[in-house]
C-alpha positions as CSV (number, residue, x, y, z in Angstrom):
1,M,98.3,126.0,87.4
2,A,99.3,124.1,89.9
3,K,99.2,120.7,90.2
4,E,96.0,118.1,91.9
5,F,97.6,116.5,94.3
6,T,95.9,112.9,95.2
7,T,96.6,109.6,97.1
8,E,97.1,108.4,93.4
9,N,100.5,110.5,92.9
10,F,101.3,112.5,96.8
11,N,103.8,110.1,97.6
12,Q,105.7,110.6,93.7
13,E,105.4,114.3,92.8
14,V,106.0,115.1,96.8
15,L,107.4,112.5,98.9
16,E,110.0,111.3,96.4
17,S,110.4,114.9,94.6
18,K,114.1,115.9,93.9
19,N,112.9,119.5,95.1
20,P,111.3,121.0,97.5
21,V,107.1,120.9,97.5
22,L,104.8,123.2,98.8
23,V,101.6,122.3,99.1
24,D,97.9,124.0,99.6
25,F,95.5,122.2,101.3
26,W,92.4,123.6,100.3
27,A,88.7,123.5,99.5
28,E,85.9,124.9,96.9
29,W,83.9,126.5,100.4
30,C,86.9,128.1,101.8
31,G,87.1,132.1,101.0
32,P,90.5,132.4,102.3
33,C,91.6,129.2,100.3
34,R,89.9,131.4,97.5
35,M,91.7,134.1,98.3
36,I,95.3,132.6,97.6
37,A,94.3,130.4,94.8
38,P,95.8,132.9,92.6
39,L,99.6,133.2,94.3
40,I,99.6,129.1,94.8
41,D,99.6,129.0,90.9
42,E,102.4,132.1,90.0
43,L,104.4,130.3,92.6
44,D,103.9,127.5,90.8
45,Q,105.3,129.1,87.0
46,D,107.6,131.4,89.0
47,F,109.9,128.3,90.4
48,A,108.9,125.6,87.8
49,G,111.7,123.8,87.3
50,K,113.0,124.5,90.9
51,A,110.2,123.7,93.7
52,V,107.0,121.7,93.1
53,V,103.9,123.7,93.8
54,G,100.6,121.4,93.8
55,K,97.5,121.2,96.2
56,V,95.2,119.1,97.8
57,N,91.5,119.3,98.2
58,V,90.9,118.1,101.8
59,D,87.2,117.4,100.9
60,S,88.1,114.7,98.3
61,E,91.4,113.9,99.7
62,S,90.6,113.2,103.0
63,D,93.5,110.6,103.3
64,I,96.4,112.7,103.1
65,S,94.4,115.4,104.8
66,S,94.5,113.3,108.2
67,K,97.1,111.8,107.6
68,Y,99.1,115.7,108.0
69,G,96.6,116.5,110.6
70,I,94.7,119.3,108.4
71,T,92.4,120.8,110.5
72,S,92.3,123.8,109.7
73,I,92.9,125.0,105.7
74,P,93.9,127.0,104.1
75,T,96.7,124.8,106.0
76,L,100.7,125.0,103.3
77,L,103.1,122.2,103.8
78,F,106.7,122.2,102.8
79,F,108.1,118.8,102.5
80,K,111.9,118.5,101.7
81,D,113.0,114.9,100.7
82,G,110.0,114.0,102.1
83,E,109.7,115.3,104.8
84,V,107.7,118.3,106.4
85,V,110.2,121.0,107.4
86,D,107.4,124.3,107.5
87,K,103.9,125.0,108.2
88,H,102.0,127.9,108.0
89,V,98.2,128.5,108.4
90,G,96.1,131.0,106.9
91,A,96.7,133.3,104.3
92,A,99.7,134.4,103.1
93,S,101.7,136.7,101.1
94,K,103.4,135.9,98.1
95,L,106.4,137.4,99.3
96,Q,106.4,135.1,103.1
97,L,105.7,132.0,100.4
98,E,108.5,132.4,98.5
99,D,110.8,134.0,101.0
100,K,110.3,130.2,102.5
101,L,110.3,128.5,99.1
102,N,113.8,129.7,98.1
103,S,115.1,129.0,102.0
104,L,114.6,125.3,101.2
105,I,116.4,125.1,97.2
């Protein structure tokens, strides 16, 4: 199960991570978000120890969403060394996401 990022753990888990991080900005009511949720969980397992994979609920963590200008969901941000290095808006295939993560490792 992918980690839930909140204002309490975002800096430590995402910005200070030694590994690349994939953050899925989602909401319970978002159909495409629910469609890709199993992929996010699979990637979390597939990349254990090599990358961090987690989610930000835009409804409960609006500060993080605002900071990164999230206006459409799902939005997937890829972080490396605390910086956003890639972005994907909308549903994506597992292969697309694997390729982006592998390019950051």
